[in-house]
Structure formats: structure tokens, C-alpha cells
C-alpha positions in Angstrom: -0.2 1.7 14.1 0.6 -1.5 12.2 3.8 -0.5 10.5 3.9 -3.3 7.9 0.2 -2.7 6.9 0.6 1.0 6.6 3.8 0.7 4.5 2.0 -1.8 2.2 -0.9 0.6 1.8 1.5 3.5 1.1 3.3 1.5 -1.6 0.0 0.5 -3.2 -1.7 3.9 -3.2 1.1 6.4 -3.4 3.7 4.6 -5.4 2.3 1.7 -7.5 -0.9 3.7 -7.9 0.8 7.1 -8.2 -1.0 10.1 -9.6 0.6 13.0 -11.5 1.8 15.8 -9.2 1.1 18.6 -11.6 -1.1 19.4 -14.7 1.8 19.0 -17.1 2.8 15.5 -15.8 1.6 12.0 -16.6 2.2 8.7 -14.9 3.3 5.7 -17.0 3.3 2.1 -16.0 5.9 0.2 -18.0 6.3 -3.4 -17.1 7.4 -3.5 -13.5 8.2 0.2 -13.2 6.0 3.2 -12.5 7.4 6.5 -13.6 6.3 10.1 -13.9 7.1 12.1 -17.1 6.8 15.8 -16.9 8.1 19.0 -18.5 11.7 20.1 -17.9 10.4 22.3 -15.1 8.5 19.4 -13.4 9.6 16.3 -11.6 10.7 13.4 -13.7 11.4 10.0 -12.2 10.7 6.5 -11.0 8.3 6.3 -8.1 7.9 2.5 -7.8 9.4 -0.7 -9.1 8.9 -4.5 -8.5 12.3 -5.9 -9.6 14.6 -8.7 -8.8 18.2 -9.5 -9.5 17.4 -10.9 -13.0 15.3 -7.9 -14.1 16.9 -4.9 -12.4 19.7 -3.9 -14.7 17.5 -4.1 -17.8 14.9 -1.9 -16.2 17.5 0.6 -15.1 18.9 0.8 -18.6 15.4 1.2 -20.1 14.6 4.2 -17.8 18.0 5.8 -18.7 17.3 5.4 -22.4 13.8 6.8 -22.1 14.6 9.9 -20.1 17.8 10.6 -22.0 15.8 10.5 -25.2 13.6 13.2 -23.7 16.6 15.2 -22.6 15.5 15.0 -19.0 17.3 14.7 -15.8 15.4 12.3 -13.6 15.3 10.7 -10.2 14.9 7.1 -9.1 13.2 7.3 -5.7 14.6 4.3 -3.9 13.0 3.1 -0.6 14.8 1.1 2.0 12.6 -2.0 1.5 12.8 -2.0 -2.3 14.2 -5.1 -4.1 16.7 -6.3 -5.1 18.6 -5.4 -1.9 21.5 -4.1 -4.0 19.4 -1.8 -6.2 21.1 1.3 -4.8 24.5 -0.1 -5.9 23.1 -1.0 -9.3 21.9 2.5 -9.7 25.3 4.0 -8.8 27.0 1.6 -11.2 24.7 2.8 -13.9 25.7 6.5 -13.3 23.2 7.7 -10.8 24.3 9.9 -7.9 22.7 9.4 -4.5 21.3 12.4 -2.7 21.0 12.6 1.2 18.9 9.9 2.7 15.5 10.9 4.1 13.1 9.1 6.4 9.6 8.2 5.3 7.4 9.2 8.3 3.6 8.6 8.6 1.3 10.1 11.1 -2.3 9.0 11.7 -4.1 12.3 11.9 -6.4 11.3 14.8 -3.3 10.5 16.9 -1.3 13.7 16.2 -0.7 16.6 18.5 -2.4 19.4 16.6 -2.5 22.2 19.2 0.9 23.7 18.3 0.4 27.5 17.6 2.8 30.0 16.0 5.1 31.8 18.4 4.4 35.4 19.3 5.0 37.8 16.5 4.2 35.2 13.7 1.1 35.1 11.6 0.2 32.3 9.2 -1.4 33.1 5.9 -2.8 30.9 3.2 -1.2 31.0 -0.2 -3.7 31.2 -3.0 -2.1 33.4 -5.7 1.2 34.4 -7.5 2.0 36.9 -4.8 1.8 34.3 -2.1 3.8 31.8 -4.2 6.6 34.5 -4.5 6.8 34.6 -0.7 7.0 30.8 -0.5 9.8 30.8 -3.1 11.6 33.5 -1.2 11.6 31.4 2.0 12.6 28.3 0.0 15.7 29.9 -1.4 16.8 31.4 1.9 16.1 28.2 4.0 17.6 25.6 1.6 20.0 27.7 -0.5 18.6 26.2 -3.7 16.8 27.5 -6.8 13.1 27.6 -6.3 12.0 27.9 -9.9 10.7 24.3 -10.2 8.8 24.5 -7.0 7.3 27.9 -7.9 6.2 26.6 -11.3 4.6 23.4 -9.8 2.8 25.3 -7.1 1.4 28.0 -9.5 0.2 25.2 -11.8 -1.6 23.3 -9.1 -3.3 26.4 -7.7 -4.5 27.4 -11.2 -5.6 24.0 -12.3 -6.8 22.3 -9.1 -6.6 24.5 -6.1 -8.4 22.0 -3.9 -5.5 19.6 -4.3 -2.9 21.7 -2.4 -2.8 23.7 0.8 0.1 26.1 1.0 1.0 28.5 3.8 3.5 31.1 4.7 4.5 32.4 8.1 5.3 36.1 8.4 7.2 38.1 11.0 5.7 41.5 10.3 5.8 41.6 6.6 8.9 39.3 6.2 8.3 35.7 5.2 10.3 33.4 7.6 8.8 30.0 7.0 6.6 28.2 4.4 5.2 24.8 3.5 2.6 23.0 1.5 0.4 19.9 1.7 -0.5 17.9 -1.4 -3.8 16.0 -1.3 -4.1 12.8 -3.3 -7.8 12.1 -4.3 -9.1 8.6 -3.7 -6.5 7.7 -1.1 -6.2 8.2 2.6 -2.8 10.0 2.4 -1.9 13.7 2.2 1.8 14.6 1.8 3.6 17.4 3.6 6.3 19.0 1.5 8.7 21.9 1.3 8.6 22.8 5.0 11.5 25.3 5.5 12.3 28.1 8.0 15.0 30.8 7.6 17.9 30.4 9.9 17.1 33.2 12.3 13.7 31.7 13.2 14.7 28.1 13.6 14.1 26.4 16.9 11.2 28.7 17.9 8.3 26.4 17.0 7.4 27.9 13.6 8.0 24.6 11.7 6.0 22.7 14.3 3.1 25.2 14.0 3.0 24.8 10.2 2.9 21.0 10.5 0.0 21.3 12.9 -1.8 23.8 10.7 -1.6 21.5 7.7 -2.6 18.5 9.8 -5.8 20.3 10.9 -6.5 21.1 7.2 -6.1 17.3 6.4 -8.6 16.5 9.2 -11.1 18.9 7.7 -10.8 17.2 4.3 -11.2 13.7 5.6 -7.7 12.4 5.2 -6.5 9.7 7.6 -2.7 9.7 7.2 0.0 12.4 6.7 3.3 11.5 5.0 6.6 13.3 5.2 10.0 12.6 3.6 11.9 13.9 6.6 15.4 15.2 6.8 17.4 14.7 10.0 16.6 18.2 11.3 12.9 17.8 11.1 12.5 14.2 12.2 12.7 14.9 16.0 10.0 17.6 15.6 7.7 15.2 13.7 8.2 12.4 16.2 7.1 14.7 19.0 4.0 15.5 17.1 3.2 11.8 16.7 4.8 10.8 13.4 6.4 7.3 13.1 9.4 6.4 10.9 8.6 3.5 8.5 11.5 3.3 6.2 14.2 5.3 4.4 14.1 6.9 1.0 17.0 8.0 -1.1 16.8 10.1 -4.3 19.1 8.7 -7.0 19.6 11.3 -9.7 20.7 10.7 -13.3 21.8 13.6 -15.5 22.0 12.7 -19.2 
């Protein structure tokens, strides 16, 4: 894999050419910034910028003014190769708070290990309706300890408006949901994104997460996608590397609360 070429392709297709991630969102290209504007229950933020030392502060101030005028909390998704090199410090100086750093990992589907199966006692079911989304939300809250209302709203909206654009699954031990994840498909690109993979504490380290990655990767193959993308936390990075994913850069969410 040519890392520089793949990263450039990712920037072009998934960031500069970003598409809305839900029916109630729109993507706006304002000068040298690409942002998504959504409802209060959706994701609002900056996905791409092409700035330099002379233009960065004004662009930051413009985004703060725009989202504050809407009454929206928003995120500036900063990648390790974004310019200027001190953009993170400029965001902090403007009032943003940095969240934990993640690693952008890309896997070429043809080179991934896709034979990982669920451990004994686990069955994997597709999520296609509100009942299934409730199970995903239950896992999300137990695994991450965070509110799942935004994720639940977005997943329900995508399943209703464009079910072919998302693949969601839940892993059950008996009738108890223990892990869940989703894959978002981006039409017209070669990328599919893996999101929300989480496993409740009692089932971690048994191969459930690995099996759900492989399950979604096989679904991407069936739909003709070439690359899978993950924003990986430190706990999932080793699993993804064993499956064949490659780290390309870092990504840090910077959050601004009006």
C-alpha cells in the first residue's frame, strides 16, 4: 500500500469531497473549509481545511461565529498532517477542547484477514429496525459509558432514508447484546467507514470485536468497496493491525461549546 497516495485519496474523497452523514445534514464548502451542518441531534463540524498561518485564525473565528449563531456545539476534526502545523494550538487558544487522539487506519479489503468468526455462544444479527437499533444503543452505553441518543437518532434516520448506505450488526450472547458496530458506505468513493465498534467489558478479549470487523469487511467486499477506514482508539488498534489495517495518520477531535 502506498501510504501517501492512499492518504491523499482519502483527503480528496472523504474530507474535501465529504458527503452528509445523515438525511438531516448538509455539507457546505466555505472558502478553504468544508463543514457539515446538521440538527442538534446530528454531527456538526469541520471535516477538512486548507489553511496556512495567514488564514487559519480568521477561518477558526468564522466557524465559531457560524455554529454559535446556530446554537450548535461543533467539532473540528484535525488530522496529524493538516496545516498549519500549529493548528491544534490555535484551536485551543480559540476555546476548543481536545478529545483523545485516535489513529486513522486504512485496510485494503483484498489484503485483510476476513476469516475471523464469532466465539462459541455468540450469534451476529443484522440491525434493520428500531428494535435492533435499541440493542445497538444498549451496547453503546454499556461499552463506552456515554449517552447513545445521537447515535440512535442517526442510525434510525439512515435505515429509514437510505438503508443501503449502512450495515449495522449486533452480537448476542443468548438474548443479551454484548457487542455492536456499524459500517457507513460512501457512494461514488472506494471507502467504507467502520464506526461504533464496542463490546461490553465482560466479553472483551474473546474475539467478538474482531469477528464484527471481519463481518463488515465481507459486506464491503460484496458491495464493491476497496478500502475500509477506521478512527481507532488505542485498545482496538492492535486488533486492526492483526487483521491487516495500516495506520496512516492521527486524528484529534477538537470540540467547541458555545
